[in-house]
C-alpha positions in Angstrom: 62.1 3.0 66.3 63.7 0.3 64.2 60.8 -2.0 64.8 58.3 0.7 63.9 60.0 1.5 60.7 60.2 -2.1 59.7 56.5 -2.6 60.3 55.7 0.5 58.3 57.9 -0.7 55.4 56.2 -4.1 55.5 52.8 -2.6 55.4 53.7 -0.3 52.5 55.2 -3.1 50.4 53.0 -4.2 47.5 51.1 -7.4 47.9 52.5 -10.4 46.2 50.8 -11.3 43.0 48.3 -14.1 43.2 49.3 -17.4 41.6 48.4 -17.6 38.0 45.3 -19.6 37.6 43.5 -20.9 34.5 43.0 -18.2 31.8 39.5 -16.5 31.9 37.4 -16.5 28.8 37.0 -13.0 27.1 33.6 -11.3 27.7 31.4 -11.7 24.6 30.4 -8.4 22.8 26.8 -7.2 22.4 26.8 -8.0 18.7 28.0 -11.6 19.0 25.6 -12.1 21.9 22.6 -10.9 19.8 23.7 -13.1 16.9 24.0 -16.1 19.2 20.5 -15.3 20.7 19.1 -15.1 17.2 20.5 -18.4 16.2 19.1 -20.0 19.3 15.5 -18.9 18.3 15.2 -19.5 14.6 11.5 -20.1 14.5 10.5 -16.8 16.3 12.9 -14.8 14.1 11.5 -16.5 10.9 8.0 -15.8 12.1 8.6 -12.1 12.7 10.5 -11.8 9.3 7.6 -13.4 7.5 5.1 -11.2 9.4 7.0 -8.1 8.4 7.1 -9.2 4.8 3.3 -9.8 4.8 2.7 -6.4 6.3 4.9 -4.7 3.7 3.0 -6.7 0.9 -0.4 -5.7 2.4 0.7 -2.0 2.6 1.9 -2.1 -1.1 -1.4 -3.7 -2.1 -3.4 -1.1 -0.2 -1.4 1.7 -1.9 -2.0 0.1 -5.3 -5.7 -0.1 -4.7 -5.8 3.4 -3.4 -3.9 4.8 -6.4 -7.1 6.4 -7.8 -7.8 8.1 -4.5 -4.2 9.4 -4.2 -4.4 10.8 -7.7 -7.7 12.6 -6.8 -6.0 14.0 -3.7 -2.9 15.2 -5.8 -5.1 16.8 -8.4 -7.2 18.5 -5.8 -4.1 19.9 -3.9 -2.6 21.3 -7.1 -5.9 22.8 -8.1 -6.1 24.5 -4.6 -2.5 25.8 -5.0 -3.4 27.1 -8.5 -6.5 28.9 -7.3 -4.8 30.3 -4.1 -3.2 33.3 -5.9 -6.6 34.4 -7.1 -8.1 34.0 -3.6 -5.2 36.0 -2.1 -5.6 38.7 -4.7 -9.3 39.1 -3.8 -8.3 39.1 -0.1 -6.1 42.1 -0.8 -9.3 43.8 -2.2 -10.9 43.6 1.3 -12.8 40.3 0.8 -12.7 37.7 3.4 -11.2 34.3 2.4 -14.5 32.6 2.5 -16.2 35.1 0.2 -13.1 35.1 -2.1 -13.4 31.3 -2.4 -17.1 31.6 -3.2 -16.4 34.1 -5.9 -13.6 32.0 -7.4 -15.6 28.8 -7.5 -18.7 30.6 -8.8 -16.7 31.9 -11.7 -15.1 28.5 -12.3 -18.5 26.9 -12.3 -19.8 29.4 -14.8 -16.8 28.7 -17.1 -17.3 25.0 -16.7 -21.0 25.1 -17.6 -20.2 27.3 -20.6 -17.7 24.8 -21.8 -20.1 21.9 -21.4 -22.8 23.8 -23.3 -20.3 24.6 -26.0 -18.8 21.2 -26.4 -21.8 18.8 -25.8 -24.1 20.0 -28.6 -21.2 20.0 -31.1 -20.1 16.5 -30.1 -23.7 15.1 -30.2 -24.3 16.7 -33.5 -21.1 15.3 -35.0 -21.8 11.8 -33.7 -25.4 11.9 -35.2 -24.0 13.2 -38.4 -21.4 10.4 -38.7 -24.1 7.7 -37.9 -26.5 9.2 -40.5 -23.7 9.4 -43.2 -22.5 5.8 -42.8 -24.4 4.6 -45.9 -23.3 7.6 -48.0 -19.7 7.1 -46.8 -19.7 3.5 -47.9 -21.3 4.4 -51.3 -18.7 7.1 -51.9 -15.9 4.8 -51.0 -17.2 2.1 -53.4 -17.4 4.8 -56.2 -13.9 6.2 -55.4 -10.7 5.5 -57.3 -9.1 3.9 -54.2 -11.8 1.2 -54.2 -11.3 0.5 -57.9 -7.5 0.2 -57.4 -8.1 -2.2 -54.4 -10.6 -4.2 -56.4 -8.2 -4.5 -59.4 -5.3 -5.6 -57.2 -7.1 -7.8 -54.6 -10.1 -9.0 -56.6 -13.2 -10.2 -54.7 -11.5 -9.9 -51.3 -12.5 -6.2 -51.1 -16.1 -6.9 -51.9 -16.1 -9.7 -49.3 -14.7 -7.3 -46.7 -17.4 -4.8 -47.5 -20.1 -7.5 -47.2 -18.7 -8.6 -43.9 -18.8 -5.1 -42.6 -22.4 -4.7 -43.7 -23.3 -8.0 -42.1 -21.6 -7.0 -38.9 -23.6 -3.7 -38.8 -26.9 -5.4 -39.5 -26.6 -8.4 -37.3 -28.6 -8.0 -34.1 -26.0 -9.7 -31.8 -23.3 -7.3 -33.1 -25.6 -4.3 -32.6 -26.1 -5.5 -29.0 -22.3 -5.8 -28.6 -21.9 -2.2 -29.9 -24.6 -1.2 -27.4 -22.6 -2.8 -24.6 -19.5 -0.9 -25.8 -21.5 2.4 -25.8 -22.7 1.6 -22.3 -19.1 1.0 -21.2 -18.1 4.3 -22.7 -21.0 6.0 -20.9 -19.9 4.3 -17.6 -16.3 5.7 -18.2 -17.7 9.2 -18.9 -19.8 8.9 -15.7 -16.7 7.8 -13.7 -14.7 10.7 -15.1 -17.4 13.2 -14.2 -17.7 11.8 -10.7 -13.9 12.1 -10.3 -14.0 15.7 -11.4 -16.7 16.4 -8.8 -14.6 14.7 -6.1 -11.5 16.7 -7.1 -13.5 20.0 -7.0 -14.9 19.2 -3.6 -11.5 18.2 -2.2 -9.9 21.3 -3.7 -12.5 23.4 -2.0 -11.7 22.0 1.3 -7.9 22.2 0.7 -8.2 25.8 -0.5 -10.3 26.8 2.6 -7.8 25.2 5.0 -4.6 25.9 3.1 -3.2 28.4 5.8 -3.8 25.7 8.5 -2.1 23.1 6.3 1.0 25.2 5.9 1.2 25.8 9.7 0.7 22.1 10.3 3.6 21.3 8.0 5.9 23.7 9.7 5.1 22.1 13.1 6.7 18.9 12.0 10.0 20.6 12.2 11.9 21.4 15.4 10.9 24.7 17.1 14.3 26.3 16.2 13.7 25.6 12.5 10.0 26.3 12.2 10.4 29.9 10.9 12.7 28.8 8.2 10.5 25.8 7.3 7.5 28.1 7.2 9.2 30.5 4.8 10.3 27.6 2.5 6.7 26.3 2.6 5.4 29.7 1.5 7.9 29.9 -1.3 7.1 26.4 -2.6 3.3 26.9 -2.5 3.7 30.4 -4.1 5.9 29.0 -6.9 3.5 26.0 -7.5 0.5 28.4 -7.6 2.3 30.8 -9.9 3.4 28.0 -12.2 -0.2 26.5 -12.5 -1.7 29.9 -13.1 0.9 30.6 -15.7 0.1 27.3 -17.5 -3.6 28.3 -17.5 -2.8 31.8 -18.9 -0.6 30.3 -21.7 -3.2 27.7 -22.5 -5.8 30.4 -22.8 -3.6 32.4 -25.2 -3.2 29.2 -27.3 -6.9 28.7 -27.3 -7.5 32.3 -28.5 -4.9 32.0 -31.3 -6.4 28.6 -32.4 -9.9 30.1 -32.4 -8.9 33.1 -34.5 -7.0 31.0 -37.0 -9.9 28.6 -37.5 -12.3 31.5 -37.8 -10.3 33.6 -40.3 -9.1 30.6 -42.4 -12.7 29.1 -42.6 -11.7 25.9 -40.8 -14.6 24.0 -39.2 -15.6 24.3 -35.6 -13.5 27.2 -34.4 -14.9 27.2 -30.8 -14.5 23.5 -30.4 -10.9 23.6 -31.6 -10.2 26.5 -29.3 -11.4 24.5 -26.3 -9.3 21.5 -27.6 -6.3 23.8 -27.9 -6.8 25.0 -24.3 -7.0 21.4 -23.0 -4.1 20.0 -25.0 -1.7 22.9 -24.4 -2.0 22.4 -20.6 0.3 19.4 -21.1 3.8 20.7 -20.3 6.6 20.8 -22.9 4.8 19.0 -25.7 1.3 20.5 -25.5 1.8 23.3 -28.0 3.7 21.0 -30.4 1.0 18.3 -30.1 -1.8 20.7 -30.9 0.2 22.2 -33.8 0.4 18.8 -35.4 -3.2 17.9 -34.7 -4.5 21.2 -36.0 -2.4 21.0 -39.1 -3.6 17.5 -40.0 -7.3 18.5 -39.4 -6.8 21.6 -41.6 -5.7 19.4 -44.5 -9.2 18.1 -44.8 -10.2 21.7 -45.8 -7.3 22.2 -48.2 -3.5 22.3 -48.4 -3.4 26.1 -48.5 -5.3 26.7 -45.2 -3.3 23.9 -43.6 0.0 25.5 -44.7 -1.1 29.0 -43.4 -2.3 27.4 -40.1 1.0 25.6 -39.6 3.2 28.6 -40.4 1.2 31.1 -38.3 0.9 28.8 -35.3 4.6 27.9 -35.5 5.4 31.7 -35.3 3.1 32.0 -32.3 4.9 29.1 -30.6 8.2 31.0 -31.0 6.6 34.1 -29.6 5.2 32.2 -26.7 8.5 30.5 -25.9 10.7 33.7 -25.9 8.2 36.5 -24.9 5.0 35.2 -23.2 6.5 32.4 -21.1 9.2 34.5 -19.4 6.7 37.3 -18.6 4.0 35.0 -17.3 6.3 32.7 -15.4 8.3 35.4 -13.8 7.0 34.6 -10.3 7.7 30.8 -10.6 11.0 29.2 -9.7 13.2 29.0 -12.7 14.3 25.4 -13.5 17.1 24.5 -16.0 15.8 23.1 -19.2 17.6 19.7 -18.7 15.9 19.3 -15.3 12.5 20.2 -16.9 12.8 17.5 -19.5 14.1 14.9 -17.0 11.4 15.7 -14.5 8.7 15.5 -17.1 10.0 12.1 -18.3 10.2 10.7 -14.8 6.8 12.0 -13.8 5.1 10.8 -16.9 6.7 7.4 -16.6 5.7 7.0 -12.9 2.2 8.7 -12.8 1.2 9.3 -16.5 -0.5 12.6 -17.2 -0.6 13.5 -13.5 3.1 13.0 -13.3 3.8 15.1 -16.4 1.6 17.9 -15.0 3.2 18.0 -11.5 6.8 17.2 -12.6 8.0 20.8 -13.1 6.6 22.2 -9.8 7.9 19.2 -7.9 11.3 19.6 -9.5 11.3 23.3 -8.7 10.4 22.5 -5.1 13.3 20.0 -4.8 15.6 22.5 -6.4 14.6 25.2 -3.8 15.2 22.8 -0.9 18.7 22.0 -2.3 19.6 25.6 -2.8 18.4 26.8 0.6 19.2 23.8 2.8 21.8 21.4 1.3 24.1 23.8 -0.4 24.5 26.2 2.6 25.4 23.3 4.8 28.0 22.1 2.3 29.4 25.7 2.0 29.7 25.9 5.8 32.0 22.9 5.9 35.7 23.5 5.8 
């Protein structure tokens, strides 16, 4: 028994520690190992970094060259969103979406043709009138008191300047240069018209496939969030469409007021100025103020009294529009604080010019909606 217990005790005793050997080196971490591997292959790392930089530069160049196409796409999408409320209104009247789109674009084409027929003869007539009146304009200028004052103070330099202008207009090479400039202007007009056609065609496709586009956007989200993303997409598109339709309605009201003022005050070209008011007042924030200044200056050529009446009446209308018409027309759009409206318009105009100024407010409203419905509830849920 004693021997058995002794053997058991010996077996249960812990083993003696092994003799201390040389200290083992610590195992290197993954980060230090990757850094060491990178330092061992400098040429391959430099090659891939250079290749990545070249790819980024090529992508930036491609985006720059495609800027016109991207602008066309953005205009077409916003045009589709602006026309979508009318299409859905017609759908509620038991029209299919295809026939509703046909009705909307047919009406839009009639309006566009009417505007072209209204503007083109007036513009051509005015250009021909200016060209025909150039000799009379020069003669009236030479017989005016302003020319006499300039001649008394500057001597023969005024007559030399007039002679140079006449020589420039009569020299064949200069006439050819003017003709090239006119051709460039014509090319610019043709490019603009082709861009308008491209935007109209793209907007037609976007408007026809807008429900499918909304569903496609919601499918990028996880399945558990698709319902919420779909609701937000509907709210954003509805608000953008309501905003654009509201801008068109307000611009039309400005055009009617401008036409009536020019008609009753005896100012020239009331129809043309009404169309100009519609186009200018589509610009957010400053459109009405800009047309008020332009219209007042043009009215001064008729007389100071018509100009004063025009400025006063149009200023009263601007106040009526700001405090009565705009809240009623924009009641379906997302309300955006005034400071954010100004900041968004400045940022959009700086980055994308006129397109940025047009889309700044709906984009700001969309971002504000996402912040209110996604970011703020998450922050409120945190303790």
